[in-house]
Residue frames as qw, qx, qy, qz and C-alpha x, y, z in Angstrom:
[[0.114, 0.251, 0.865, -0.419, 285.03, 137.64, 202.34],
 [0.095, -0.429, -0.645, -0.625, 281.58, 137.70, 200.69],
 [0.313, -0.219, 0.218, -0.898, 278.85, 139.93, 202.00],
 [0.161, 0.189, 0.928, -0.278, 276.23, 138.06, 204.04],
 [0.242, -0.319, -0.603, -0.690, 272.83, 137.71, 202.42],
 [0.528, -0.238, 0.262, -0.772, 269.55, 138.37, 204.17],
 [0.114, -0.031, 0.983, -0.139, 268.26, 135.19, 205.80],
 [0.235, -0.352, -0.788, -0.446, 264.92, 133.53, 205.00],
 [0.327, -0.613, -0.670, 0.261, 263.46, 134.53, 208.37],
 [0.226, -0.184, -0.101, 0.951, 264.35, 138.25, 208.14],
 [0.209, -0.274, -0.408, -0.846, 261.31, 139.36, 206.08],
 [0.530, -0.521, -0.648, -0.168, 258.85, 137.68, 208.47],
 [0.492, -0.434, -0.431, 0.620, 260.48, 139.17, 211.55],
 [0.123, -0.054, 0.076, 0.988, 260.55, 142.64, 210.00],
 [0.338, -0.384, -0.543, -0.666, 256.91, 142.42, 208.90],
 [0.553, -0.533, -0.627, 0.130, 255.93, 141.30, 212.39],
 [0.373, -0.315, -0.268, 0.831, 257.77, 144.25, 213.96],
 [0.072, -0.091, -0.262, -0.958, 256.06, 146.70, 211.61],
 [0.457, -0.436, -0.649, -0.425, 252.65, 145.08, 212.14],
 [0.490, -0.432, -0.599, 0.463, 253.13, 145.29, 215.91],
 [0.144, -0.323, -0.134, 0.926, 253.26, 149.09, 215.49],
 [0.420, 0.630, 0.443, -0.480, 250.06, 149.17, 213.43],
 [0.222, 0.598, -0.470, -0.610, 251.73, 149.24, 210.01],
 [0.676, 0.112, 0.724, -0.080, 249.78, 146.34, 208.57],
 [0.631, 0.736, 0.069, -0.236, 249.71, 147.78, 205.03],
 [0.126, 0.768, -0.611, -0.143, 253.42, 147.02, 204.64],
 [0.995, 0.008, 0.092, 0.043, 255.10, 143.85, 203.46],
 [0.258, -0.748, 0.554, 0.258, 258.78, 142.91, 203.21],
 [0.898, 0.435, -0.062, -0.017, 260.50, 141.36, 200.23],
 [0.589, -0.588, 0.465, 0.302, 263.95, 139.76, 200.38],
 [0.792, 0.598, -0.035, 0.113, 266.44, 139.77, 197.53],
 [0.636, 0.435, -0.368, 0.521, 270.10, 138.97, 198.07],
 [0.423, -0.107, -0.511, 0.741, 271.41, 141.21, 200.84],
 [0.160, -0.155, 0.036, -0.974, 268.38, 143.57, 200.90],
 [0.018, 0.510, 0.826, -0.240, 265.02, 143.71, 202.62],
 [0.051, -0.218, -0.292, -0.930, 262.59, 146.01, 200.81],
 [0.132, 0.444, 0.686, -0.561, 259.62, 147.44, 202.70],
 [0.120, -0.056, -0.504, -0.854, 256.76, 148.07, 200.28],
 [0.406, 0.367, 0.632, -0.549, 252.98, 148.34, 199.99],
 [0.531, 0.484, -0.194, -0.668, 250.39, 148.15, 197.26],
 [0.941, 0.280, -0.013, -0.190, 250.15, 145.53, 194.55],
 [0.723, -0.364, 0.480, 0.339, 252.96, 143.04, 194.24],
 [0.666, 0.348, 0.433, 0.497, 255.28, 143.38, 191.26],
 [0.323, 0.352, 0.199, 0.856, 255.33, 146.56, 189.20],
 [0.284, -0.744, -0.314, -0.517, 252.53, 148.18, 191.25],
 [0.675, -0.463, -0.396, 0.416, 254.48, 148.02, 194.51],
 [0.018, -0.934, 0.059, -0.351, 255.17, 151.29, 196.31],
 [0.706, 0.077, -0.459, 0.534, 258.67, 151.30, 197.90],
 [0.414, -0.891, -0.121, -0.138, 258.96, 152.80, 201.38],
 [0.254, -0.806, 0.533, -0.036, 262.45, 151.89, 202.60],
 [0.906, 0.247, -0.339, 0.059, 265.14, 149.30, 202.17],
 [0.541, -0.721, 0.434, -0.008, 267.72, 147.76, 204.47],
 [0.742, 0.511, -0.430, 0.057, 270.94, 146.38, 203.05],
 [0.868, -0.472, 0.077, 0.132, 272.94, 143.89, 205.10],
 [0.302, 0.848, -0.416, 0.132, 276.55, 145.03, 205.35],
 [0.098, 0.406, -0.861, 0.289, 277.89, 142.70, 208.04],
 [0.310, -0.225, -0.922, 0.061, 276.52, 139.84, 210.09],
 [0.176, -0.568, -0.653, 0.469, 274.84, 142.28, 212.50],
 [0.011, -0.525, -0.050, 0.850, 274.84, 145.70, 210.78],
 [0.395, 0.609, 0.642, 0.247, 272.37, 146.95, 208.18],
 [0.133, -0.154, 0.131, 0.970, 272.33, 150.20, 206.15],
 [0.328, 0.658, 0.566, -0.374, 269.07, 152.11, 205.64],
 [0.165, 0.022, 0.522, 0.836, 268.25, 153.24, 202.09],
 [0.326, 0.581, 0.477, -0.573, 265.32, 155.42, 201.03],
 [0.511, 0.490, 0.583, 0.399, 263.70, 155.79, 197.60],
 [0.100, -0.298, 0.106, 0.944, 264.11, 158.99, 195.62],
 [0.515, 0.548, 0.247, -0.611, 261.49, 160.67, 193.48],
 [0.430, 0.548, -0.554, -0.456, 263.18, 159.25, 190.37],
 [0.963, 0.006, -0.117, -0.241, 262.73, 155.65, 191.51],
 [0.598, 0.403, -0.592, 0.360, 266.33, 155.08, 192.59],
 [0.742, -0.581, -0.302, 0.144, 267.59, 154.22, 196.07],
 [0.142, 0.795, -0.331, 0.487, 269.63, 156.67, 198.12],
 [0.698, -0.135, -0.571, 0.409, 271.97, 155.36, 200.78],
 [0.349, -0.884, -0.009, -0.310, 271.65, 157.09, 204.15],
 [0.210, 0.567, -0.666, 0.436, 274.39, 157.39, 206.76],
 [0.699, -0.366, 0.340, -0.512, 272.22, 155.32, 209.12],
 [0.651, 0.242, -0.719, 0.008, 273.89, 151.99, 209.90],
 [0.412, -0.381, 0.601, -0.569, 272.91, 149.85, 212.89],
 [0.147, 0.090, 0.983, -0.066, 271.38, 146.57, 213.97],
 [0.141, -0.361, -0.701, -0.598, 268.02, 145.94, 212.33],
 [0.301, -0.661, -0.660, 0.194, 265.97, 146.48, 215.53],
 [0.232, -0.551, -0.128, 0.791, 267.42, 149.98, 216.00],
 [0.020, -0.029, 0.503, 0.863, 266.79, 150.89, 212.35],
 [0.215, -0.521, -0.770, -0.297, 263.17, 149.75, 212.65],
 [0.299, -0.685, -0.475, 0.464, 262.74, 151.85, 215.80],
 [0.177, -0.374, 0.156, 0.897, 264.27, 154.84, 214.00],
 [0.058, -0.224, -0.687, -0.688, 261.98, 154.36, 211.00],
 [0.280, -0.626, -0.724, -0.076, 258.90, 154.19, 213.23],
 [0.333, -0.714, -0.346, 0.510, 259.82, 157.10, 215.50],
 [0.181, -0.610, 0.154, 0.756, 261.82, 159.62, 213.46],
 [0.083, 0.234, -0.631, -0.735, 261.13, 158.67, 209.83],
 [0.411, 0.327, 0.795, -0.305, 257.51, 157.57, 210.13],
 [0.466, 0.638, -0.026, -0.612, 256.52, 159.60, 207.07],
 [0.195, 0.426, -0.793, -0.390, 258.46, 157.09, 204.93],
 [0.041, 0.085, 0.994, -0.060, 256.19, 154.26, 206.12],
 [0.427, 0.341, 0.340, -0.765, 252.87, 156.11, 205.69],
 [0.550, 0.405, 0.725, 0.088, 250.28, 154.55, 203.44],
 [0.156, -0.053, 0.400, 0.902, 250.53, 156.24, 200.03],
 [0.448, 0.403, 0.277, -0.749, 247.48, 158.24, 199.00],
 [0.490, 0.329, 0.768, 0.247, 245.31, 156.61, 196.40],
 [0.093, 0.382, -0.216, -0.894, 245.16, 158.94, 193.46],
 [0.675, 0.491, 0.444, -0.327, 242.04, 158.80, 191.30],
 [0.530, 0.090, 0.604, 0.588, 242.71, 157.79, 187.75],
 [0.157, 0.438, -0.123, -0.877, 242.33, 160.52, 185.19],
 [0.702, 0.488, 0.468, -0.223, 239.50, 160.04, 182.72],
 [0.489, 0.006, 0.578, 0.652, 240.64, 159.40, 179.19],
 [0.272, 0.556, -0.042, -0.784, 239.93, 162.09, 176.68],
 [0.617, 0.379, 0.672, 0.155, 237.98, 161.04, 173.67],
 [0.081, -0.329, 0.352, 0.873, 238.46, 162.65, 170.31]]
């Protein structure tokens, strides 16, 4: 039995739930069975915050980015509404707006 993919309406619903809690800097991107929560510029400049991978029709697995740019699977598996509530309440640091770092001036020779 193939794994179910994320539906077309999932990113909009997830963005709305995050926006309802004041997290308007976040957007959600869908690809296959995953919903990626990110901020910043689209494409290569995007900052990943969290990802949810659909495992069954109703259950999703939470994944968090590592410092090396890979995704680490967590033991957290639940319906999407409960994972969003957990992200907002217990793992809110993962959804915080990333600090804007000033660019370093180039050295001239």
